[in-house]
C-alpha positions in Angstrom: 76.2 98.1 42.5 77.7 97.5 45.9 74.7 97.4 48.1 72.7 95.4 45.6 75.4 92.7 45.6 75.5 92.6 49.3 71.9 92.0 49.7 71.9 88.9 47.2 73.9 86.8 49.7 72.1 83.3 49.8 72.4 83.2 53.6 69.2 85.2 55.0 70.7 85.8 58.2 73.5 87.7 56.5 71.1 89.6 54.4 69.1 90.7 57.4 72.3 91.9 59.5 73.3 93.9 56.4 69.7 95.5 56.5 70.1 96.4 60.1 73.4 97.9 59.4 72.0 100.1 56.5 69.1 101.2 58.6 71.0 102.5 61.5 73.5 104.1 59.2 72.3 107.9 59.1 75.3 109.1 56.8 73.5 111.2 53.9 75.7 109.8 51.3 74.6 106.2 52.1 71.0 107.2 51.4 72.0 108.8 48.3 73.9 105.8 47.1 71.1 103.5 47.9 68.9 105.6 46.0 71.0 105.7 42.9 71.4 102.0 42.9 67.6 101.5 43.3 67.0 103.7 40.3 69.4 101.9 38.4 67.9 98.6 39.4 64.4 99.8 38.6 65.7 100.7 35.1 67.3 97.4 34.5 64.5 95.3 35.9 61.2 97.1 35.1 62.2 99.7 32.7 61.6 103.4 32.4 57.8 103.5 31.9 55.5 104.4 35.1 52.4 102.8 35.7 49.6 105.0 36.5 46.6 103.4 38.6 43.6 105.3 39.7 42.3 104.7 43.2 38.7 104.8 44.1 38.2 104.9 48.0 34.7 103.9 48.1 33.9 103.6 51.7 35.4 104.7 55.0 33.2 102.5 57.3 35.4 99.7 59.0 34.9 97.2 61.6 38.4 97.1 62.7 40.0 99.0 65.5 43.6 99.5 64.3 45.2 102.1 66.6 46.8 104.2 64.0 44.2 104.5 61.4 41.6 107.3 61.2 38.8 105.3 59.8 39.0 102.6 62.9 35.3 102.0 64.3 36.1 103.9 67.5 36.7 107.1 65.7 33.5 109.2 66.4 34.9 112.3 64.7 34.9 110.9 61.0 32.2 111.6 58.8 31.1 108.2 57.3 30.3 107.6 53.7 29.7 104.7 51.3 29.7 105.5 47.7 26.8 103.6 45.8 28.1 100.7 43.4 26.7 102.2 40.4 28.6 105.7 41.0 31.6 103.5 41.7 31.3 101.7 38.3 30.5 105.2 36.7 33.8 106.8 38.2 35.8 103.9 37.0 34.5 104.1 33.5 35.3 107.9 33.4 38.8 106.9 34.5 39.3 104.4 31.8 38.1 106.6 29.2 40.9 109.1 30.5 43.5 106.5 29.8 44.1 104.7 33.0 44.8 101.2 32.7 44.5 100.1 36.3 41.4 100.8 38.8 42.2 100.3 42.5 38.9 99.9 44.4 39.8 100.5 48.2 37.7 100.7 51.4 37.8 100.0 55.0 36.8 96.6 56.1 33.0 97.2 55.4 31.1 94.1 54.9 28.1 96.3 53.7 29.5 95.7 50.2 28.7 92.0 49.9 30.8 89.3 48.1 28.0 89.6 45.0 28.1 93.5 45.1 31.7 93.5 44.8 31.8 90.9 42.0 29.3 92.6 40.0 31.1 95.8 40.3 34.5 93.9 39.0 32.5 92.4 36.1 31.1 95.8 35.0 34.5 97.7 35.6 36.5 95.0 33.7 34.3 95.5 30.6 36.2 98.7 30.0 39.4 96.7 29.3 41.3 97.6 32.5 43.0 95.8 35.2 41.1 95.8 38.6 43.1 95.8 42.0 41.0 95.3 45.2 42.0 96.5 48.6 39.1 95.8 50.9 40.9 93.9 53.7 40.4 90.5 55.4 37.7 88.5 53.9 36.8 84.8 53.8 38.6 82.8 50.9 35.3 82.3 49.3 35.0 86.1 48.9 38.4 86.2 47.3 37.6 83.4 45.1 34.3 84.9 43.8 36.3 88.0 43.0 39.0 86.5 41.2 36.4 84.6 39.0 34.6 87.8 38.4 37.9 89.1 36.9 39.7 90.8 39.6 43.5 90.7 38.9 45.3 92.1 41.8 44.7 92.3 45.5 46.5 94.7 48.0 46.7 93.8 51.6 49.5 95.1 53.7 50.8 93.1 56.8 52.0 96.6 58.2 54.6 95.0 60.5 56.0 91.6 60.6 56.5 91.3 64.3 53.7 89.4 65.8 53.6 91.2 69.2 53.5 94.6 67.7 51.0 93.6 65.3 48.5 92.5 67.9 49.3 95.6 69.9 48.2 97.9 66.7 45.5 95.6 65.7 43.3 94.7 68.7 41.4 91.6 68.0 43.4 90.1 65.3 46.5 88.3 64.8 49.4 88.6 62.0 49.1 84.8 61.3 45.5 85.6 60.2 46.7 88.4 57.8 49.4 86.2 56.3 46.8 83.4 55.9 44.7 85.9 53.8 47.9 86.8 51.6 48.4 83.1 51.0 44.7 82.6 50.0 45.0 85.4 47.5 48.2 83.7 46.1 46.6 80.2 45.8 43.8 81.7 44.0 45.7 83.4 41.4 45.9 86.9 42.4 48.7 89.1 41.7 49.5 90.1 45.4 50.5 93.3 46.9 51.4 94.1 50.6 53.9 96.0 52.6 54.3 98.1 55.7 54.5 101.5 57.6 57.7 103.2 58.6 58.0 104.9 61.9 55.4 103.1 64.1 55.7 103.4 67.6 57.5 100.4 69.0 59.2 99.7 65.8 62.8 98.9 65.8 65.6 98.6 63.0 65.5 94.7 63.5 61.6 94.8 62.8 62.0 97.0 59.8 64.6 94.6 58.5 62.3 91.6 59.3 59.8 93.7 57.4 61.8 93.8 54.3 62.6 90.2 54.6 59.1 89.2 54.6 58.3 91.0 51.5 61.1 89.6 49.7 59.9 86.1 50.9 56.3 86.6 50.0 57.7 87.5 46.3 55.0 90.3 46.0 54.2 91.8 42.7 53.4 94.9 44.4 55.1 96.2 47.4 53.9 99.3 49.1 56.1 101.2 52.0 55.2 104.4 53.4 55.8 106.5 56.6 53.3 106.3 59.6 51.3 109.7 59.9 49.5 110.0 63.2 45.9 110.7 63.3 44.6 112.8 66.2 41.4 110.8 66.5 43.3 107.6 67.1 45.1 106.3 70.2 48.6 107.1 68.5 47.6 110.6 67.7 50.2 112.2 69.7 53.2 110.0 68.4 55.6 111.4 65.9 55.5 110.6 62.3 57.6 108.4 60.3 60.9 110.1 59.0 60.9 111.1 55.2 64.6 109.9 54.9 64.0 106.7 56.5 61.0 106.0 54.3 63.0 107.0 51.1 65.8 104.6 52.3 63.4 101.7 52.8 61.8 102.3 49.1 65.3 102.0 47.9 66.1 98.8 49.7 62.8 97.3 48.7 63.7 97.8 45.1 67.1 96.2 45.8 65.3 93.2 47.5 62.4 92.9 45.1 63.7 93.9 41.6 60.7 92.4 39.9 58.1 94.3 41.8 55.9 97.4 41.2 56.7 99.8 43.7 54.4 102.8 44.1 55.7 106.5 45.3 52.9 106.6 48.0 50.3 109.2 48.9 51.7 109.2 52.7 55.2 110.0 51.3 53.9 113.0 49.1 51.8 114.0 52.2 54.8 114.6 54.3 57.2 115.9 51.8 55.7 118.0 48.8 58.0 116.6 46.4 57.5 113.0 47.7 56.4 111.7 44.3 59.4 112.8 42.5 61.6 111.4 45.3 60.1 108.3 45.0 60.2 107.9 41.3 63.8 108.8 41.5 64.7 106.3 44.0 63.1 103.1 43.0 59.5 103.5 42.3 57.8 102.9 39.2 53.9 103.5 40.0 51.9 106.4 40.8 48.4 106.2 42.0 46.4 109.5 41.6 43.2 109.6 43.8 40.0 109.5 41.3 37.6 109.1 44.1 34.8 111.9 43.7 35.9 115.1 45.5 33.0 115.0 47.8 33.8 111.8 49.4 37.7 112.1 49.0 38.4 114.6 51.8 36.5 112.0 54.0 38.7 109.2 53.7 40.9 110.2 56.3 43.3 107.5 57.5 45.7 110.2 58.4 45.3 114.1 58.4 46.4 116.5 55.8 46.4 113.7 53.1 47.5 114.8 49.7 45.5 114.9 46.6 42.1 115.8 48.3 41.2 119.2 46.5 42.0 118.9 42.9 39.6 117.1 40.3 40.5 113.5 39.2 41.2 115.0 35.7 43.6 117.7 37.1 45.2 115.0 39.4 45.8 112.5 36.2 47.2 115.5 34.2 49.6 116.5 36.8 50.7 112.8 37.2 51.4 112.8 33.5 53.4 116.1 33.4 55.5 114.8 36.4 56.3 111.7 34.4 57.2 113.7 31.4 59.5 116.0 33.4 61.3 113.2 34.8 62.1 111.9 31.1 60.0 108.9 31.8 57.1 107.6 29.8 53.3 106.5 30.9 53.0 102.5 30.5 50.6 101.7 27.9 50.0 98.2 29.5 48.4 97.4 32.8 51.6 96.4 34.2 50.9 92.9 35.2 53.3 91.1 37.5 55.4 87.7 37.5 54.4 84.7 35.6 53.4 81.7 38.1 56.4 79.8 36.9 58.6 82.9 37.5 57.1 83.3 41.1 57.6 79.7 42.2 61.2 79.7 41.0 62.0 83.0 43.1 60.1 81.5 46.0 62.3 78.4 46.0 65.4 80.6 45.8 64.3 82.7 48.6 
């Protein structure tokens, strides 16, 4: 466990230096060694089960102008949609009946869905016995509080980059400290918190990527999502190059070594660039798959980037394919919702880190 031990140094500057060295080392054997260690740490820390979480992308309206995202409000080429709340709840109930233990409700930053509307959806979905993850962007603390009181278990809000200057360049009209304050609000309110970043953004350096990894660790995330940047032609970054698959696999492995306790998905972005991406993710540190259960007539329209995986098959077909992949790898589907750290354990880790 050579790399894992190197990254446990109590001096954070030493860890960051080690990360930069690994990120700039392009030896194929280094990548394979990192992936093997990550898989061993995954086995040791979170076991061999895979948590399957169904995601409903219920609106592609967004008030933000993020320069990399196809949903940004300036993209006039996207066909916008909003799924009615009763249809969202119906879709979640069907997913729960299939056997899914967690439902993820995701949208652009769309204030059409008010605090009360989302709270009502959460309450109805919770009646099925599943865990509920929300991913609806930056909202007032009172919104987060209301949804937590309604029963929401988790919240996913990616910081995308730890570099304040790059963040502002990519997110006109907002700042990194606002995003981090939202993450702190979520933590204070008792959510299990998920965050993460994109790999291969224009202007990103190995030093920034090392900082991204260190920020995820210092936040003591219960869920950490890392995936490659994929340019969308309807955005200002549409002509830039996509993130590299091998670099994404390396950072996934490093994420597992730095956050042994966390739930790490094999992301849709990875499988969109590499047809075997989900398998590569699960054999290199990941323990979560998130099949897209959005009704098919809407699913193709949630185009944060082009050629997104999982837009054609039915929800049931995607779920069955997910179960088959897990079985092929000799793993088992988790029968529990996969809740994260206890508050006491989280506090202890934050003090240590």
